[in-house]
N, C-alpha and C positions, 0 to 999 in steps of 0.2 A: 521557353524554347530550349531544347535539349543541348544545343551547341553552347549556350551560355552557362548551362548548369553542369555540364559534364567535364571534369578535368581531363578525362581521356580524350575527348573530342578536341579540346583546346590544345592539348599536347600534340595530338596527331596533326592538327593544322599548323602548329608551330614547326613541327618537324618536316612537313611536306612543303612548306612555303619556299625555302631556299631551292629545293629541287625543281619546283615549278618555275621559279624565276630563272634558273639556269636553262631550263628547256625553252622558256620564252625568249631568252637572249639568243640561244642557238637558232630558233625559228626566225627571229628577226634578222640575224646576220646572214643566214643561209638562204633567206627567202627569195632573193632575186635570181639565184641559180638553181634552186630546188623548190619543192612545195613549201609554202609558208609565206612569210613577209610581215609587213606592218600590221595588217588587220588580224592575222592569226596570233601574232605576238601580243597585240593589244588585248585580245580575248583571254589569253593565258594570264597576263598580268592582272586583268580585270577580275578573273576568277579568284586569284589569290586575294585581291582586295575584298571581294565579296565574302569569301570564307573567313578571312580575318575579322571583318566587320561583324558578321553574324556571331562569331565566337566571342566577340567583345574584346578582341586584341588591339583594335585600332578603330578610329572613326574616319569617315570619308571627309577629306578636306581638299581645298585648292582645285576644285573641278574647273573653275573658270580659267585658272592659270594653265592647266593642262590643255584645255581647248584652245586658248589664245596662242600659246607657243606652238602647238601642233599646227594650227592654221597658218601661222607666220612661216614656219619651216616649209610646209607644203607649197604655199604660194611662191616663196622664194625659189624653191627647186623647180617649180613649174614654169616660172617666168624668166629665170636667169638665162636659159638658152636664147631667148629673144634678143638679149643684149649683144650677142655675137652673131646674129643673123640666122640662127638655127630655128627649127620648128619648136613649137610649144611642147614641153615635157620631153625634149630630146635628152637621151642619156649619154653622159661622157664617162668612159671607162679609163681608170688610172691603174697602171701596173707598176710594181716595184719589188725590190728584193729586201727582205728583212733578215737579219742575221740568224735568228733562231727558227723562224717559220719558213724561210726560203722565199719563193715567188708568191706575192700577194696581189690579188686583183680586187679592186672595188670600183664603185661608180657612183654617180649622182642618184641612183635608185636607193642607196642606203640612207642618206639623210631624208629622202622623201618617205621611206618606210618608217623612219623614226618619227617623223611628223604625224603619219597616219596612226602609229602606235599611241602617241600622246593624245590624239583626238579620241580614239576608242576608249582609252583609260579615262579620259575626262568625261566622256558620255556615260560610262559606267558609274563614275563617282557622282555625276549629276543625278543619275537614276536612283542611286542609293540615298542620296540626300533628299530627293523628292519623295521617296517611299518611307522616309523617316528612319533610316538606318542609324542616324545619330541617337535617336531614342532607344533603338535596340541595344546599342553599345552602352548607353547610360543605364539601361535596365540590367544588363549583364554585370556592370560594375556595382550597381546597387545590390543585386543578388549575391555577389561575391562578398560584399561587406556584411550583409545580413548573415550569411553562412559563417563567416569568421566570428561574428558576434555570438552566434549560437554555439559554436565550438568553444569559445571562451567561457560562456556561461556554464556549459557542461563540465569543462575541465577546471573551472574556478580560476583561470588565468586572465590576464589583461593583455590585449594585443598592443596597446599603446597608440592605436590609431584613432583619429577622430571620425566618428560615424556621421558627421554632418553632411 
């Protein structure tokens, strides 16, 4: 796979990941007032995970944890209004003044969106795990070790790393 063999692709993915995470955070926090929200943010974060996994920069882990915590947060946000006699999924808006930012408004839609984001990322992690992405990242690491060994043989140097 070219992503695991090309240092340029790996570097590009490493450089683009923080930008994509910042955009995902913006989409998450702006989602209940503008286009976006938990699902769109989850897809952006999931795309980062997919690219980094295919490039061999990380391995998919903790899918069940993401799914479980997301489900708990969504259920709590959905059922909490019932405790105060409000309808299911009723949104409560809280306003306040913050010294640097000025007037800030948020509501119960934000934790709900965070839960949805966790569920979407968990589903993407589960999909990667089911498709064998762990094997892809291990192949990328193995290819990297073989390339280092080839370079060491050509230059006559030793990298000092165990190739086991």
